[in-house]
N, C-alpha and C positions, 0 to 999 in steps of 0.2 A: 503493500499499499504506499510505503514511503516514496518509491519510484514513480508512482503514478501522481501523488500530489505534488511532489517536486517539478514533474513535467507540467502539470496544470499551472503551477505559480510561474513558471518560466514562459508559458504561452501568455499569461496575462501581462507579465514584464514585457515581453515583446509587442504586445498589442498597445501597451501605453506608449511605447516608443515612435509608433505610427499614427495612433489616433488622438486627436487633439482633446484636451480636456473640455468639459461640458461649457465652460464660460467662454472658449475660443471656437467653438461650433457655431456654423451660421445656421440660422432657421431656413433663411431663403437663397435660393440660387443667386448669384451675381452676375450681372452683364457687363461687360465693358462697352460703354456708350458714351459718345463725345457729342453733346448736344448743348446749344446755349438755352439757359432758363433765367427766369427772373426770380428773385427771392425778397421778399419783403419782411422785415423785422418788426417786432412789436411796436416801435417808435415810429415806424412808418417809412424808414429808409429802404430804398430799393437797390438791389445790387444785381448785376448781370454776372452770371457764374457759368462756367462750363461743367457738365457732368463728367466724372471719371468713370464711375461704376454706379449700378442701381440695382435694387432688389425689391420685391414687394415689401421689404422692411424699411428700407431707407437708401440713401443716396451719398456718394461722395462728391464734393463739389471743389473747385478751383477757381479763383483763389479763396483765401478764409474769409468768412463771414465777418462783418463787423457787429457781432452778437456775442453773448456770453453762453457758455455751456449751460444747458437748462433753459435757456430763452426758446421761446415759441416764434416760429417763422412760417411765412406761407409761401409756397411754390407755385408759379404760374408759368404756363408754356402755350403760346399762341393764343387763340380765342376761346377754344374749348376747354382746355383745363385750367381753372382760375383757382387761386387760394387753396391748395391742397396743403392742410396743417402739418407742421413737424415740429421736432424739437432738436437743437443743435446738442449733439453727443460729445464731440471733441473737435479740437482744432489739432492737426498734425501733418507733417509733411507738405505744407504749403497750401493745404486745403481745410475743409469742414466735412465732418461726419454727421449727416442729419438722420433722426429716425421718424417715419411717417406716423401720424397720430392713429391711422387706420390702414390697416393691410389691404383692404379692399381699395382705398384711394391709392395706395402704394403699386398695387396690382395694375389699377387703370393708366396711371402715369409711366410705369415700367413698360406695359404694352404699347403706350403711344410712343414713347420716346425710342423704343426698339425700331417699332415701323417707321418712324421719321429718319432713324440713323440708316436704315437699310434702304430707303427711297433715295437718299443722297449718294449711297454707293452705287445704285443702279441707274 
């Protein structure tokens, strides 16, 4: 029995090397998308940013937003998607990470931006 438990322990250790810890796992698939969007902060400041990647849960934009971590922001793209609510999660690497307030709105924004980026390529 000692050999089997040792093997099981080694398999768990091996798995931990390649499986990220729960806090680093992404809930939603990310897509690299470079599209210009407009972001409004709670004080009414409007910034034009470029998306780096997006998922149903959030988006990373460059340059960094003029907002604090935890601030509410509103994303608008074109005439159809207006004021999708989000929250600034972090500023890092020359940009800002934003979490959408609603995964449903995030899914709509992700689908639309993916479609727009594909149309530019074709």
